[in-house]
N, CA, C and O atoms as a printed pandas DataFrame, in Angstrom:
     atom_number atom_name residue_name chain_id  residue_number  x_coord  y_coord  z_coord
0              1         N          MET        A               1   12.727   -2.459  -14.806
1              2        CA          MET        A               1   12.587   -2.346  -13.369
2              3         C          MET        A               1   12.067   -3.693  -12.846
3              4         O          MET        A               1   11.180   -4.302  -13.443
4              5         N          SER        A               2   12.626   -4.137  -11.740
5              6        CA          SER        A               2   12.214   -5.423  -11.178
6              7         C          SER        A               2   10.822   -5.333  -10.550
7              8         O          SER        A               2   10.309   -4.245  -10.289
8              9         N          GLU        A               3   10.236   -6.484  -10.318
9             10        CA          GLU        A               3    8.913   -6.516   -9.674
10            11         C          GLU        A               3    8.965   -5.831   -8.315
11            12         O          GLU        A               3    8.062   -5.076   -7.955
12            13         N          LYS        A               4   10.033   -6.103   -7.564
13            14        CA          LYS        A               4   10.161   -5.493   -6.232
14            15         C          LYS        A               4   10.231   -3.971   -6.338
15            16         O          LYS        A               4    9.580   -3.267   -5.567
16            17         N          GLN        A               5   11.009   -3.465   -7.277
17            18        CA          GLN        A               5   11.108   -2.019   -7.463
18            19         C          GLN        A               5    9.774   -1.418   -7.887
19            20         O          GLN        A               5    9.404   -0.338   -7.426
20            21         N          GLU        A               6    9.054   -2.107   -8.759
21            22        CA          GLU        A               6    7.732   -1.635   -9.198
22            23         C          GLU        A               6    6.766   -1.563   -8.014
23            24         O          GLU        A               6    6.017   -0.597   -7.872
24            25         N          LEU        A               7    6.791   -2.585   -7.176
25            26        CA          LEU        A               7    5.901   -2.600   -6.014
26            27         C          LEU        A               7    6.252   -1.493   -5.033
27            28         O          LEU        A               7    5.361   -0.839   -4.491
28            29         N          ILE        A               8    7.535   -1.278   -4.803
29            30        CA          ILE        A               8    7.953   -0.202   -3.901
30            31         C          ILE        A               8    7.517    1.144   -4.463
31            32         O          ILE        A               8    7.042    2.003   -3.720
32            33         N          LYS        A               9    7.673    1.330   -5.759
33            34        CA          LYS        A               9    7.221    2.569   -6.408
34            35         C          LYS        A               9    5.715    2.743   -6.219
35            36         O          LYS        A               9    5.251    3.835   -5.891
36            37         N          LYS        A              10    4.957    1.673   -6.424
37            38        CA          LYS        A              10    3.502    1.718   -6.241
38            39         C          LYS        A              10    3.155    2.084   -4.800
39            40         O          LYS        A              10    2.263    2.899   -4.564
40            41         N          MET        A              11    3.854    1.486   -3.840
41            42        CA          MET        A              11    3.578    1.765   -2.431
42            43         C          MET        A              11    3.872    3.223   -2.088
43            44         O          MET        A              11    3.113    3.849   -1.347
44            45         N          LEU        A              12    4.959    3.766   -2.617
45            46        CA          LEU        A              12    5.282    5.174   -2.370
46            47         C          LEU        A              12    4.228    6.095   -2.974
47            48         O          LEU        A              12    3.855    7.097   -2.364
48            49         N          GLU        A              13    3.748    5.762   -4.166
49            50        CA          GLU        A              13    2.682    6.554   -4.787
50            51         C          GLU        A              13    1.398    6.471   -3.966
51            52         O          GLU        A              13    0.701    7.471   -3.793
52            53         N          MET        A              14    1.090    5.283   -3.466
53            54        CA          MET        A              14   -0.096    5.119   -2.624
54            55         C          MET        A              14    0.030    5.962   -1.360
55            56         O          MET        A              14   -0.935    6.601   -0.941
56            57         N          GLN        A              15    1.214    5.968   -0.751
57            58        CA          GLN        A              15    1.436    6.766    0.451
58            59         C          GLN        A              15    1.256    8.252    0.167
59            60         O          GLN        A              15    0.651    8.970    0.965
60            61         N          LYS        A              16    1.776    8.713   -0.964
61            62        CA          LYS        A              16    1.636   10.127   -1.327
62            63         C          LYS        A              16    0.168   10.501   -1.495
63            64         O          LYS        A              16   -0.268   11.551   -1.023
64            65         N          ARG        A              17   -0.603    9.631   -2.175
65            66        CA          ARG        A              17   -2.035    9.910   -2.357
66            67         C          ARG        A              17   -2.765    9.911   -1.014
67            68         O          ARG        A              17   -3.636   10.748   -0.777
68            69         N          PHE        A              18   -2.410    8.976   -0.142
69            70        CA          PHE        A              18   -3.032    8.903    1.175
70            71         C          PHE        A              18   -2.752   10.178    1.966
71            72         O          PHE        A              18   -3.667   10.774    2.533
72            73         N          ILE        A              19   -1.492   10.594    2.001
73            74        CA          ILE        A              19   -1.113   11.797    2.745
74            75         C          ILE        A              19   -1.823   13.022    2.175
75            76         O          ILE        A              19   -2.313   13.860    2.932
76            77         N          ALA        A              20   -1.882   13.130    0.859
77            78        CA          ALA        A              20   -2.570   14.265    0.233
78            79         C          ALA        A              20   -4.044   14.272    0.612
79            80         O          ALA        A              20   -4.603   15.324    0.924
80            81         N          TYR        A              21   -4.677   13.097    0.586
81            82        CA          TYR        A              21   -6.090   13.011    0.961
82            83         C          TYR        A              21   -6.272   13.430    2.413
83            84         O          TYR        A              21   -7.165   14.217    2.730
84            85         N          GLU        A              22   -5.433   12.910    3.287
85            86        CA          GLU        A              22   -5.544   13.221    4.716
86            87         C          GLU        A              22   -5.341   14.713    4.976
87            88         O          GLU        A              22   -6.068   15.307    5.772
88            89         N          GLN        A              23   -4.371   15.313    4.321
89            90        CA          GLN        A              23   -4.113   16.737    4.532
90            91         C          GLN        A              23   -5.247   17.604    3.997
91            92         O          GLN        A              23   -5.557   18.646    4.574
92            93         N          GLU        A              24   -5.859   17.184    2.913
93            94        CA          GLU        A              24   -6.935   17.974    2.318
94            95         C          GLU        A              24   -8.267   17.782    3.032
95            96         O          GLU        A              24   -9.022   18.740    3.198
96            97         N          HIS        A              25   -8.564   16.556    3.458
97            98        CA          HIS        A              25   -9.891   16.243    3.987
98            99         C          HIS        A              25   -9.912   15.858    5.463
99           100         O          HIS        A              25  -10.986   15.759    6.057
100          101         N          GLY        A              26   -8.758   15.643    6.058
101          102        CA          GLY        A              26   -8.742   15.045    7.383
102          103         C          GLY        A              26   -9.086   13.570    7.223
103          104         O          GLY        A              26   -9.407   13.120    6.123
104          105         N          LEU        A              27   -9.020   12.831    8.303
105          106        CA          LEU        A              27   -9.285   11.401    8.173
106          107         C          LEU        A              27   -9.972   10.871    9.416
107          108         O          LEU        A              27   -9.412   10.873   10.512
108          109         N          ASP        A              28  -11.184   10.422    9.218
109          110        CA          ASP        A              28  -11.943    9.751   10.263
110          111         C          ASP        A              28  -11.499    8.287   10.260
111          112         O          ASP        A              28  -11.326    7.711    9.186
112          113         N          PRO        A              29  -11.311    7.675   11.420
113          114        CA          PRO        A              29  -10.897    6.264   11.443
114          115         C          PRO        A              29  -11.805    5.355   10.611
115          116         O          PRO        A              29  -11.331    4.398    9.998
116          117         N          GLU        A              30  -13.087    5.650   10.588
117          118        CA          GLU        A              30  -14.012    4.830    9.803
118          119         C          GLU        A              30  -13.669    4.885    8.311
119          120         O          GLU        A              30  -13.787    3.883    7.605
120          121         N          GLU        A              31  -13.244    6.063    7.838
121          122        CA          GLU        A              31  -12.853    6.191    6.431
122          123         C          GLU        A              31  -11.658    5.294    6.111
123          124         O          GLU        A              31  -11.545    4.765    5.006
124          125         N          TYR        A              32  -10.780    5.133    7.082
125          126        CA          TYR        A              32   -9.579    4.326    6.870
126          127         C          TYR        A              32   -9.873    2.834    6.988
127          128         O          TYR        A              32   -9.427    2.038    6.161
128          129         N          TYR        A              33  -10.624    2.463    8.020
129          130        CA          TYR        A              33  -10.838    1.042    8.289
130          131         C          TYR        A              33  -11.998    0.426    7.508
131          132         O          TYR        A              33  -11.928   -0.744    7.132
132          133         N          VAL        A              34  -13.051    1.180    7.261
133          134        CA          VAL        A              34  -14.205    0.646    6.521
134          135         C          VAL        A              34  -14.759    1.696    5.545
135          136         O          VAL        A              34  -15.905    2.124    5.681
136          137         N          PRO        A              35  -13.953    2.104    4.573
137          138        CA          PRO        A              35  -14.434    3.117    3.630
138          139         C          PRO        A              35  -15.511    2.555    2.703
139          140         O          PRO        A              35  -15.519    1.368    2.377
140          141         N          ALA        A              36  -16.406    3.429    2.295
141          142        CA          ALA        A              36  -17.448    3.040    1.342
142          143         C          ALA        A              36  -16.795    2.667    0.010
143          144         O          ALA        A              36  -15.663    3.063   -0.270
144          145         N          GLU        A              37  -17.514    1.910   -0.797
145          146        CA          GLU        A              37  -16.956    1.449   -2.077
146          147         C          GLU        A              37  -16.529    2.587   -2.996
147          148         O          GLU        A              37  -15.575    2.438   -3.759
148          149         N          ASN        A              38  -17.212    3.704   -2.934
149          150        CA          ASN        A              38  -16.870    4.827   -3.811
150          151         C          ASN        A              38  -15.844    5.775   -3.185
151          152         O          ASN        A              38  -15.503    6.795   -3.784
152          153         N          HIS        A              39  -15.353    5.455   -2.000
153          154        CA          HIS        A              39  -14.391    6.299   -1.292
154          155         C          HIS        A              39  -12.996    6.119   -1.895
155          156         O          HIS        A              39  -12.634    5.011   -2.290
156          157         N          PRO        A              40  -12.210    7.197   -1.971
157          158        CA          PRO        A              40  -10.849    7.083   -2.521
158          159         C          PRO        A              40   -9.956    6.074   -1.778
159          160         O          PRO        A              40   -8.993    5.566   -2.354
160          161         N          LEU        A              41  -10.262    5.786   -0.527
161          162        CA          LEU        A              41   -9.453    4.839    0.239
162          163         C          LEU        A              41   -9.998    3.413    0.214
163          164         O          LEU        A              41   -9.476    2.530    0.894
164          165         N          HIS        A              42  -11.047    3.196   -0.571
165          166        CA          HIS        A              42  -11.601    1.842   -0.670
166          167         C          HIS        A              42  -10.512    0.893   -1.172
167          168         O          HIS        A              42   -9.878    1.159   -2.193
168          169         N          ASN        A              43  -10.301   -0.190   -0.470
169          170        CA          ASN        A              43   -9.289   -1.216   -0.778
170          171         C          ASN        A              43   -7.850   -0.759   -0.556
171          172         O          ASN        A              43   -6.925   -1.521   -0.837
172          173         N          TYR        A              44   -7.633    0.451   -0.063
173          174        CA          TYR        A              44   -6.266    0.951    0.149
174          175         C          TYR        A              44   -5.472    0.023    1.058
175          176         O          TYR        A              44   -4.372   -0.407    0.711
176          177         N          ARG        A              45   -6.031   -0.282    2.215
177          178        CA          ARG        A              45   -5.299   -1.105    3.184
178          179         C          ARG        A              45   -4.970   -2.476    2.618
179          180         O          ARG        A              45   -3.851   -2.961    2.787
180          181         N          GLN        A              46   -5.924   -3.108    1.950
181          182        CA          GLN        A              46   -5.701   -4.441    1.388
182          183         C          GLN        A              46   -4.644   -4.403    0.280
183          184         O          GLN        A              46   -3.740   -5.239    0.251
184          185         N          GLU        A              47   -4.760   -3.437   -0.624
185          186        CA          GLU        A              47   -3.791   -3.327   -1.720
186          187         C          GLU        A              47   -2.385   -3.055   -1.192
187          188         O          GLU        A              47   -1.408   -3.634   -1.667
188          189         N          TYR        A              48   -2.298   -2.164   -0.201
189          190        CA          TYR        A              48   -0.985   -1.825    0.358
190          191         C          TYR        A              48   -0.389   -3.037    1.074
191          192         O          TYR        A              48    0.797   -3.332    0.926
192          193         N          LYS        A              49   -1.211   -3.728    1.842
193          194        CA          LYS        A              49   -0.743   -4.916    2.561
194          195         C          LYS        A              49   -0.242   -5.981    1.586
195          196         O          LYS        A              49    0.819   -6.569    1.798
196          197         N          GLU        A              50   -0.998   -6.226    0.526
197          198        CA          GLU        A              50   -0.599   -7.232   -0.464
198          199         C          GLU        A              50    0.722   -6.854   -1.130
199          200         O          GLU        A              50    1.586   -7.707   -1.331
200          201         N          ALA        A              51    0.878   -5.581   -1.471
201          202        CA          ALA        A              51    2.128   -5.130   -2.089
202          203         C          ALA        A              51    3.290   -5.283   -1.111
203          204         O          ALA        A              51    4.364   -5.755   -1.485
204          205         N          ALA        A              52    3.072   -4.885    0.136
205          206        CA          ALA        A              52    4.132   -4.982    1.144
206          207         C          ALA        A              52    4.542   -6.429    1.391
207          208         O          ALA        A              52    5.731   -6.726    1.509
208          209         N          MET        A              53    3.578   -7.317    1.470
209          210        CA          MET        A              53    3.895   -8.728    1.699
210          211         C          MET        A              53    4.650   -9.322    0.511
211          212         O          MET        A              53    5.541  -10.152    0.693
212          213         N          ARG        A              54    4.301   -8.903   -0.693
213          214        CA          ARG        A              54    5.012   -9.401   -1.870
214          215         C          ARG        A              54    6.456   -8.894   -1.875
215          216         O          ARG        A              54    7.369   -9.633   -2.241
216          217         N          VAL        A              55    6.666   -7.642   -1.473
217          218        CA          VAL        A              55    8.026   -7.101   -1.383
218          219         C          VAL        A              55    8.844   -7.920   -0.385
219          220         O          VAL        A              55   10.006   -8.233   -0.644
220          221         N          VAL        A              56    8.246   -8.265    0.744
221          222        CA          VAL        A              56    8.938   -9.089    1.743
222          223         C          VAL        A              56    9.297  -10.449    1.144
223          224         O          VAL        A              56   10.422  -10.922    1.303
224          225         N          GLU        A              57    8.345  -11.073    0.460
225          226        CA          GLU        A              57    8.606  -12.374   -0.176
226          227         C          GLU        A              57    9.760  -12.279   -1.169
227          228         O          GLU        A              57   10.643  -13.137   -1.187
228          229         N          LEU        A              58    9.751  -11.243   -1.988
229          230        CA          LEU        A              58   10.807  -11.077   -2.986
230          231         C          LEU        A              58   12.162  -10.823   -2.331
231          232         O          LEU        A              58   13.183  -11.337   -2.788
232          233         N          ALA        A              59   12.168  -10.037   -1.270
233          234        CA          ALA        A              59   13.421   -9.760   -0.561
234          235         C          ALA        A              59   13.985  -11.036    0.055
235          236         O          ALA        A              59   15.190  -11.280   -0.010
236          237         N          HIS        A              60   13.125  -11.841    0.648
237          238        CA          HIS        A              60   13.583  -13.116    1.209
238          239         C          HIS        A              60   14.121  -14.030    0.108
239          240         O          HIS        A              60   15.138  -14.700    0.290
240          241         N          ALA        A              61   13.442  -14.052   -1.015
241          242        CA          ALA        A              61   13.894  -14.896   -2.126
242          243         C          ALA        A              61   15.269  -14.446   -2.625
243          244         O          ALA        A              61   16.119  -15.274   -2.953
244          245         N          GLU        A              62   15.478  -13.129   -2.680
245          246        CA          GLU        A              62   16.776  -12.599   -3.113
246          247         C          GLU        A              62   17.900  -13.049   -2.189
247          248         O          GLU        A              62   18.993  -13.391   -2.641
248          249         N          LYS        A              63   17.619  -13.044   -0.903
249          250        CA          LYS        A              63   18.639  -13.378    0.094
250          251         C          LYS        A              63   18.667  -14.859    0.434
251          252         O          LYS        A              63   19.572  -15.327    1.124
252          253         N          GLY        A              64   17.674  -15.594   -0.051
253          254        CA          GLY        A              64   17.619  -17.021    0.240
254          255         C          GLY        A              64   17.313  -17.323    1.690
255          256         O          GLY        A              64   17.706  -18.366    2.211
256          257         N          SER        A              65   16.606  -16.404    2.346
257          258        CA          SER        A              65   16.336  -16.581    3.772
258          259         C          SER        A              65   15.011  -17.264    4.066
259          260         O          SER        A              65   14.710  -17.557    5.223
260          261         N          ARG        A              66   14.228  -17.517    3.049
261          262        CA          ARG        A              66   12.970  -18.261    3.195
262          263         C          ARG        A              66   12.755  -19.088    1.956
263          264         O          ARG        A              66   13.215  -18.749    0.866
264          265         N          SER        A              67   12.045  -20.178    2.146
265          266        CA          SER        A              67   11.758  -21.004    0.967
266          267         C          SER        A              67   10.399  -20.684    0.404
267          268         O          SER        A              67    9.986  -21.281   -0.591
């Protein structure tokens, strides 16, 4: 599996965990934007953003649309 496919798979798994957490516990904006270190969403936004940006970079590289 390519790096891009692995990252997309990881992002989909992250989304599933996020949705499951939200449905089970509800979600306060503070939990999403500034979760405590021991919170299941700690680093979620940063990890997801990094994965998404890498997917964009890889897609551009595949198409030769960015250097």
